[in-house]
N, C-alpha and C positions, 0 to 999 in steps of 0.2 A: 857334713864335705865331703859327698861319694866323690868326685871325683881323683881323690890323692888317695895313689900306689902306696900305703904307710911303710915308714921301718919297722922293722921289725923287735918288742921292746927287749932290751940283752940282757932285764931280768925280772922274775917274779914281785911281783906288792905283794908287801906282808899288811896289808889291812889289820891285822889283831893291831899291828903296831904304829901306825897311822892314825886312828880310831880315837887310841890313848893319848896319842897328839894334840891331836884339834879338841879332842874335849879338852885338854886343857890350856890349848887356848879360846874355848869361850869368853870366856872373861876377860879378856885382854882385850882393851875396845882401841885395839892399833890396825889399821885401813891393810895395813902385812898381814896380822894376828888374825883379822873378821876374814879376808880373804882367803886363808892357808882352810883354816876350819869349814869353810864353806866349799871350801873345792877339794878336800876331801869327804864330807859329807854326800856332795850331790855325785863325784866320779862312783864313792861308793856302790850310789842305789842305782847309777846308772851298769858297773857293773854285772855278763853276766856267768861270772867266774865266784864271786859272792855268797856268801851265809845268809841262812834267812837273818842268825841273830843277829851278822854284821852289819844287813839293812837295817833294822831298827835298832840299831848302835847311832846307823847314821841317820835314821830320824829322831834321836830323844838331840839328837846334836841338832838337828834345824829348829825343834822346840828352845833349844838352851840358845838358841842364837834368833833367839823371834821371830826367824822367816815362816810362817806360818803359809805362804801361800808354796811356796816349793815346796814344804809337805801334802798340799793339794796336790800340786801336781808330779808329783812319786806316784801319789793313791790315782788320780786317772790315768797314769800310765802301766797300771798293777805295775806299779814296781817296791809297792810297800801295801799291806793292807790294812789299813784306817782299823779296822776290831782287832785286830792280833797282833797291833805293834810293838804292845809291851809285855808276848807271852815268853821271850828272852829273856826282858830286862829284867834285875834285880828288884831289889822295892824300895831301897833310898835311893837308888836312881831313876827309878820311875815318882819318888817324891819328891825327891829334885828339879826332875823338870815341869810336874807338875806346877811345883811352889815359883819355878823364873816366870812359867808361863802365866800365874794369878799377876806377878808382876808390873807387867805386862798391859794388862786391862787394862783401859780408858772406859773411865764410867761415865755416859752421859744423861743430857737431859732423857728425863720420860722412861725412865728405869729402862735403858738399851746402854750396849759395850761395842769396842772395839779392838780386838787384839792389837797391840799396835806392836811394831820393833822398838830396837832402844834407840835410836833415836826418834821415833816419836815419840814411844815413852819420855824423852828428858823436856824434850819439843813443850809437850804440852805441860808439865811441871813451870817448866819457866813462864810460859805465856800464861798461867796461872796468879804466880808471883811477883810479875817487872813490867813497867810500863813499856816499857823501852827494852827490844827483842833484836836481835842479829844473831842471825842462823845461816851456815855454810854445810851442805851437802853436800856428797854427791848426786849427778842424776837420779839415779835410780833408788834415790832412800825415801822415797815414799813421802815428799816433799807436798806436791799439791791434795794428794788426801788428808791429811793430817791438816793441812792449812784449811781446806775446804770441815772438818771436824769443828773446826774451833770456832769456825763464824757460824756454820749454821749453832753451837753451841750460846754463843755470843746474840743472838734473838733471840733464843729460846729464855733466854734470861730477861730481857726485856719488852718490855710493851713497845716503846719508843725505842727505836735506835737507826743511825745513821751512818754506815761504813762503805770503807773505801777502797779499791785494788786496782793497783796502777800497773800494768803490762808495756814493754817497751816496743812492742811491736799491734799491729788491727787485726792481725791472726793469732795473734795468744788472747787480746779483748776477745775476738770472736770463740775462740774454747774456750776460755776459762767464762766465762756469762751464760753462756749457755750450757756448761756444767752448772752452775752455780742456784739459775734461774730450775733443772728439772732439783736438784738440790732442797734448796728452800723455800721453790712450793708458792700458789698465791698469794701468800700471808705476807711475802717480800717483795714488793718490786724493786725490778734490777733495770738500771740505765747503764746504756752506755754511750746513751748521743748528749754531749749539753744541748742541744738544741728541742732536745724531746718537752713537749707542751704538758704533760705529767711530774716532772721533776720538783718534788716538793709538797708534793698531792697525798702521802702518804707518810703513816708515820713508820713505818719499816723498808728503809730501799737501801737498798746496794748498788754500788756505782764499779761499772767497772771499765777504765780510759785510759789513754794512755797520759806523760804528762801532759801532753801538747793538749787535750783535751780537756784535764786538770785546770791549766790554766786556764783556759775557753771557761769551765763552769766557775773556776773563783773568781775569774771579771762579769761574770754573770748574772751572780746571785753571792748568797750570801755564805753560801754551803760550808757548812765546817763537822767536818767526819768525826763520830769518839772513836772510831776503828780504821787504820790507817796501811794498807798491806803493800810492802815495795816491792816485788818479783822482780827479776836481775836485778837485784838494786848495783852489782858492780859496774851499774851504765849511769854512777856521776861521775863516770872518768869518761866518758863521750865525749869529750869538748863540749860543743853549744848544748846538744840536749842533757847530757852528766849537768852544769850547769843550768838548763832552766827545770832536770827535775829538784835539783835541790832548788833554787826557786819554790816550787809548788808545794815540794818538803815541807821548807819554813813557814808559807804564808798559813797549811794548813796548821801547823803548833800554833800556831800565832792567834789562830780563830778558837782553839779549840785547844789550849796548853794542857788538860789533862785527858786527850788523846790518847791511845795504845796506839804506839806506831811499831812493827818489827818488818826487820827485813831480810831476805833470801837474798842468796849470791851465791852458784857451786861453785866448785873446788874453790874459794881463796882460802887464802893463808892465812888474814888479820881483818875477819868479819866485822874484830870489834872495831875498828876503824868508824863504821857508820854510824856508831854511837857517841858517836864525837858528838858536841852539841846540844847535849838533850836538855831536857829542862832541868837546874840544879839539885829539886825534890823527886824527880822523876828513879824509880828505882829502873837499875837499866843495869842485863848483862847480854854476851855472847856464847853461842857455839857453834866451834867446831867438829861436825860427825864426821867420824870414821864409819859408820857404819855402811858392810857392803850387803849386798839382798840377791847382787846375779855375781857373774864370774865374768869377766872379759880376759877371752884372749889378744895378744897383740901379735899378730906374724909381718912375716919376713917374705917375703916370694919375692924371686929373683930367677933372670932366662938361664939356661945350668949354657953354658961356653960352646959356638957354635952349633946351638943345637935349637932353632928360632921355634920351634912348637913347645919345646921341653921348659922346664922351668923348678923349677925347687919351692918347699915352702919350709919357713922354721920357723921357731916358738919362743918368741922373745921372756925370758923368766927373771923380770928383776937384773936388767942386763945379759945373765946368760942366755946363748943360745943354743936352743936342744931340736937339734933335725928332727920334722915329721916326716916327709915323704918328699916327691914326686910329682905330678902333673903333666897333664897335653891339654894342648885346645885346638877347640876343630877346626885351628887352618893349619897351611903348611907354615905358613910363618903371618907376626900380623909387625905390620909399624910402631911403633914407639906410640903413636898419638892410637891408635886400637887397643893395645893389650889390659887398658883399664876393663872393656868392655867384652872380651876376650876371658879375660879372666875369670870377671865375675857370674858370664855367662858357663865357664867350668867349673866354679867351686860354691855358685850358689842356691843348689838345688830349690826343693820346690817354691820356696817363701819367704819372705822377709830379708830382701834384700838392697841395703842404700848404697846405692854410686854416688861421689864426691864427685862436685865438677865446679870448676874454678872459676864459671861466668854463665852465664845463659844462653850464648852459644855453641859453648861448648857438652851443658846440661842436652841443648839437645840433640848435638854430633851423636854424643853417646846415647843418647834413647834409638838417636839414628841407626848408628849400629847395631841394638843391642835389635833393633825389629829385624833388621836386614841376615843377623847368625842366626834368629830361632827358627825366619822364616813363615810358611803358612803352614807347615802343622802344629805351630802355636795359637792361630787363629782362636779367638774365644768368638762366641755367636753365645748372649746372652738377656738374657731384657735389660741388665743392668747397667752394663757396657754396651747399650745402644741407645738406654736414655741416659747417660753419661754424654756420651760420644754428640746426639742429640745437642749437652746442654753448653758444652763445650766451643762449637760449631756456634751456637746461638751469642754465645758469650763474650765469642774472640774474634769468631773468623771461617770462614768454612776451612781455606785451607791453610791453616795452625794443626803443623802436622801433630802437636798432642792427641786430637779427635781420632789420629791416625794409631798413633802407638800403642793407645791402652787398647787397642783390637787385639794385643797379640801375647797384653799378661804388662805392659810399659809405662811408667809415668815420669813427669818430669817435672819439679818444682822451683821455680826463683824469683825471687822476692817481688817483677812487676806486675805478679799474670793476677788478673782481675781475684779475688779475694774469697769466691763461690768455688769460684772451676778450683783455686788452690785448699780449700777445706774439702773438699769433692775427691782430690787427685788420695788426700791423705785420707778419707775414710775409704775407699777401693781397694788403698793399701792395710789398711787393719784391718779389713775386713775376708784381706786374702786374694783380692780381683785382681790385684798388679803385684806379678811378683816380683819388680825389679822397681827401684824409683830412684830416677838422678835428682841430687840436689846439689843448691850451692848453699854459700855462707848463711844465708835465712834460717838454714837450720839449729843454728847457734843461738837465735832471738829467742826458743825457753820454749818450743812449741812439742808438746809429747807426744812424742814421732818415734817410739821405739824400736828396734830391726833385730834377726837373726845376726847379719854380719852386714860389714859396712866396707866397703871399697876404696881407698887411694891413692893419687899417684899424683905429685908434687903437691898437697894440700896448699892454698896460697885465699889468705884471708882477704879481697878487696883486692886488686890487680896489682898483680907483682912482688904483694905481702907476704912474706912465706911466714903461716899459720903460726902462734904462738906455742909452745908448750899444753898452758893451760885452756887453750881453745882445741888445741888439739884433741886434749881429754875432753873438752865440757862436747867434742864433737861426739870424741870416743864412747862416751857412756851411755848413748841411744843404743849401743850392741847389747843383746842381754832384755828380753824383755819378760819381766817381772812377773811369776809366774805363770807364764805361758814359756821360755826356756828356762835351763837350767844355767844358760852361760853365753858367750856374743863374741862373737869373734869382730877385731879392727888386723882389715890383712892394708898393709903397704907394700909394696909395686916398687921397685928397681930404688931398695935404701939407700943404696950402694951409689946411684947415682948426685953425685952433687950437685946439680942445679938444680933435680928435682928434688931432693932434702938438701938444704944446703947445713944442717942438725938433724940430724936422724932421731926418731923418735925416741923416747925411753921410758925411765920411771913416773910412771901417777903424777901431776904435777900441780901446782893449784898459785894460782897468779894472786897479786897482790892489791888491792882497791887505794886506788889513786882517783881525789876527789878533783876534779878538773875546776871549779871553784878555788883551790884552798891551793892549789896550786899558783893562778893566777893576782889570791890576791895574800896570801904570805909572802910570795916572794915577787914581789909588785913589779921589779923594772921596766920589765917590757908593757905593764900594762899601763903604768906610767907615763913610760918613752913613745906608745898608743895615742894615748888621750893629749899629752902634751903639742903629739902630732895633727889635731883635729879631726879623730876617731870619727875616722873616715873607713866604708866599709867592707867586709873582708870580701876577701880575692885572693887572687894566690901569692900574693905576698903579704897579707896581712888575715895572719891566723883566727878564723871565725870566731874561737872563743876566748878571743880580746874584743871582741864585739860584744856579744853576748857578757860575758865581766866587769863592763861600761853599763850594759847596760840593767841590766842585775843590781847592779848599787846606784847608779842612780835613780832607781827606782826605789831601792831599802830608804835611801838616802833624804830622797823627797818626802818620806813621811817621818824623816826626822828622830831617825831610828842609827842606834851605829852599826856599824860590821860585826860588834860582838856583843851582837843581840839577837845574830841572825839564826837559826833550831837550826843544828845533823851540821854546823859546820864551829869546827874550831880554830877561831881564827887567833896571832898575836897584835895584840891595840897596838905594839908598838911598831912593825910591822904594817897593820890597815893604815894611823893615822894617814901619813902621807898621803892616801888614797882616797880621804874619805876630806882633805881640805882643797886636792886636787880640782873632787867631784865638784862640791861644793863651789867650788868658784869659777870652771865653764861652767855648772848649771846655770848661771843667775844671768848668764845671758842669754838660754835658753828661752823661750816663750810658748814655747809645747805645754796645753793643758799634761798635769801630772798626771790626769788616769789614759789620758794617752799613752805616754810614755811606760807606761805600768805591766797594758791591757799588750803591747805589741813589745814583748820582753824578745831581747835578741837583736834589734835595732837600733845604732846608735843613736841616741834623743842628740846629737848635734848635725848628725846626718835630715835627721829630721827637720831641724831648726834649719838647713840649707834649702828642706825641698820647699815648708812654710814661705818663707825667705821668695822664693824663684815664684812661689802660687801667686807672692803680693805683687811681683810684677808682671802681668798675666791680668789682659783690660777682664776677655772671658770666664775666668773663673768656675762658670758655673756648668757648661758644654765640658768640662770634664768629669763631674761627679758619673759614677756607674752606674751605667741602665741594668734595669731589666734582662737576662742574655735571650729572650725573645723581641725588644728589641731590634726594630731595622739597624740601626747605626750600630750593636752593638759593639761586631768588629770592629770598625773602624776606635771609638771608644775605649774597646779595651786596646787594642795595641798601639794609639797614642797615653795609656795610660803605662805602659810593662816601655815604652822609653823614657819617662817617663823617672818611674822605679829604675832602668836602667843605669840612668842621671845620677839620681841623686841616694837612691836607700843600698846598689845594689844586686843582690840574688842572679842569675847563670841565667840570665838573659841576651847573651852576649852581641846578636850581630841584627838591622836590622832584618834582616830576610827571615834569620830566626827567628824572630821578637813577632811578625809578618802573618808567621804560620804557628806560631805558640799561639797566638791574641784567635784566631782562627778555630784553632782544636781547646781551649780551653772555655768558647760561646758557644761551640756544640755539644762540646762535655756538660756543663749549668743547664743546655737544653734539653739535657738526659739522651741524645740519640746514642746509639747504639756503639760499640768497641767497632763492631765490623762496619761500621759506619763510618767512623775516624779515621781509619790504616783505607778504606778504601778511597778517602777523599784525597790522602796521603799519595796512595798511588799512583791516583790522576792525575795528582801535581808533579811528582814527578816526573811521568813520561814528558806532562807536557813540556815541561825541562828541559826533557832533551836527557837525560839521567837516566844510567843503568837499570834496573830494579830489580833488588832483591827481597824477596816477599815476604819470607821468612825473616829477613835481616828489619824491614821496612812495619814490620809486624812486632818486635822487639822493640824498637825506634818508638813507635806509640804507644806500646804498654808503658813502657817507660816515663815519656812524657805527660801518662795521664798519672798513674802512681808518682813521680821525684816531679815534675812542674805540677801542675790540674791538681794533686792533690794535695800539696806542702808545700813548694817554694810561691805560687799564686797566691793563696787563700794570705802568708805569712807576708806577702809584700807588697800587695794588691787594698790589703782592709784598712793598711797601716796608709798608703797614696789616699783609699775613701777619707776614714778618719782626718785628716791634714787637708781634706781640699771641705769638707765642713763647718774643719774648724775654719779658716777665712771665708766662707757665708756666711756662717757664722758672724765672724765680724763683720761685715760687709750688711750686714741684717738681713741678707736674703735667707729664705727657706733650705731647710733638709731631711722637711718629711718625706717616707714613705721610702728611704735608702735601700737598696734590697741584701739582704745578709750576704755577703757575700763568701765567707768562711766556709758556711751549711752548703749553698749551692754548687762552690768550685768540692768540697773533701768528700760530698757523697753525690756529686755529678746529679743531680735535680734540680728544675727550678723553685719549686713550690710546696709548702710543710706539706703539706696532703702526698707529694713524691717521697719525703720524710719520713710522717709517718706512716705508711706503707713500708718501707726499710728497716725502722723501729718495730711495727707489731712484729715481722720473725719474715721477709720474704729479701730476693735478689735484687738488685738494681734491675738489671734484668728484667725480672720477673715484676716488681715492680712497674717499668717503665713503660710494660709490655697494656697494662691492666689500666694505669692513669688513665688516659685518654676519654677513658669511659666515664669517669669524675669528676663532674664539673667546682664541688666544691673546693678552693683550692689551698682551706685552713685548717682540716681533719687534721687532728691526735691520731696519736696510735691506735683509740682503743674505738675511737670513731671508723677508722679505718676499719678493722676486725670487724664490729658492726654492720658495717657498708658490705661486706664481704659477703659476711654471713646472708646480708636480703637479694644477692644478686646468683641466677643461675649460671656461674661463671663461663660454666660450660659453651653454652651460647651465647659466649661474647668474642666470639671468631680469636681469641686470642693464642698464640703459639702451645703447642701441647705441654713441655716443659711445664710454662707459666700454671696453666687448668693444674699437675700432679703439684707444681710446686705452694699451690692456692690451698688446693686440700688436705694434703696431708698440713698444713698449717692448722683447717678449722679443724681438723678431727684430730687435732694433740690432744693432748688433755693436760702437755705442762709444756712452759712456754716456751716460744721458741726463740731467739734475741736471728734479727738480720745481716745482714753485711751491715757491717760497721768497721 
């Protein structure tokens, strides 16, 4: 942080004493001991006044800690000579370091090996010996690397294997699937979409999916994985999505009782709770690792009294405050809403800066503030940025601010941005093309995006919710790029302002895992009351987890399974028996087919029955069946479907005018229209309504409708509605053939299997829809699409340049590419 005017140190450092102390701490497996030993070793290497023997001793400490990436970094920076680093070290210490290094070597199939850290070594030992394993480790402990190596080892050992990796978000699915496809090679087929025609065709298959896609996969196929990895497993406490995660885990183990199940959760205090409900004959164990691979500095920034452009910066060391120095911002004064951007600009240096924003609008505001602060001198003109800006404009809109701000090395990132654009921004940041990246709470969902500095002011998770200590440290864990930096900085601004920080940041905290399904079923008073009241749809008055829990129980009881038999939950039989009895009693009045109840997890079966009863009262039910989006009547059909859904099933389809707008957005999205067209339609509609138009807000609004409504809520509710229409049509003896796959079309925003095949082959939706009009066959698989692309000279098709580049990259790549998922 070159902008800081540092205070002069008050005393000299006794490096020999500190190195001796650090040496005694290397074998103590607690986070404070590990952090202290690592901090001393890395500081010694970075100091200019330390001797060669002292730096060699520091290198020895890194060896003992198993932190070879930090050792390699020291060599790269010429702080330590690799060839001579043992010159001054006594023989017994050199032998000790060599012995420790050998203990941490993991032997892999094919005479290969990796040098692990203590967490990775212990994980490897546990998964070799246990069927169920739950691990908790800091963000930068190397979890992704070691899990990938274990998955590779499993496939190397077996000629036939099906494995699954459940991730909480599509962004993480994209990242993990791309990495696994590269690591596993052509011998293993990696799937991310439950509609892929190639599913089940290979002896070795790796599925990387969200819990929603896993549920679809289980409903469409007999898929039973032999290995199941659940990342960000603390999300079993995420209300209705947490209950769905418990449901798909139970179904996977029910189908494959001998499957190995591994859970991973960052900074949780009770990882062992995830092992409850494991099969009785399963060897199960947990690991709470405190391995530290990179140091993190918790820094507090406050304004100097009566000097609005002057700030102090202090270091919080386990609750003790140490004065670091002062700095100035590049303005005479800054309003509180501008401080975050000004301070990041003053302290950020050349690269690796993340700024945390509390929402999409605020993220764009901070990015625009930085763009203005940096000025024209920061303009970057190179092919990478030019191509990125072109892709952003094509994928979102010509007037989307992101295409402008990346030209000065600034990006932003929030949940509703199209996944290919988010992925592009992340790649630009990792490659150093972006110095600043403004992010919202989507960064908490496990995306591997480390940085050098992270800046925060009054962080919230969701609207108005102060961030918990566990979430704060999950976010702060991104500060410090292992193997790239020795340490990372977490900069907290205006900590003394209680409106911004109701609870000031303190020592690193771990959060407890609580399973939403267990909470609803082991303390069933509210659930029983909900069911007795008629099990209405979730709303502001009815918590969504109650409806999800009822749906979950009804599906299991329809199979005559007791709640005590559910895998992954440890339920009290005495507590759950009243729930079973009440559910059995109310379900005698439900005539909805069992497979429909199980297929539409999260929707109240009693609500389904009410809808079915209403459909039976209507004369022309056949006119309600959903039609393909290209049908001329599609907008009217989907508007009426949303009316029925809102009346009987629930969902965020508030009023008639809103449903009118959403029906057209949904149909246009399924037809493959670019996001820019959807935005232009919304802008035109607002102007025709006489509304004052805010273009930036409208762009965010449409992106939110696409991500939250078209790709999430609409598939959930419209698929259920269409199934119940089909049930009634069959009751009447009418045909239900040729039903469109509503879920696929809505989630991917494409009208045909061929378009899904193009995306699954490795193209973004924007590029897939650019080339789609030239492919007449509507039912090509991903491999068929690749063959079609290879046979054509795509440069002659007249499609946009970004699509041509993407297709050529795909065809020229020697490793599999996973497209937008």
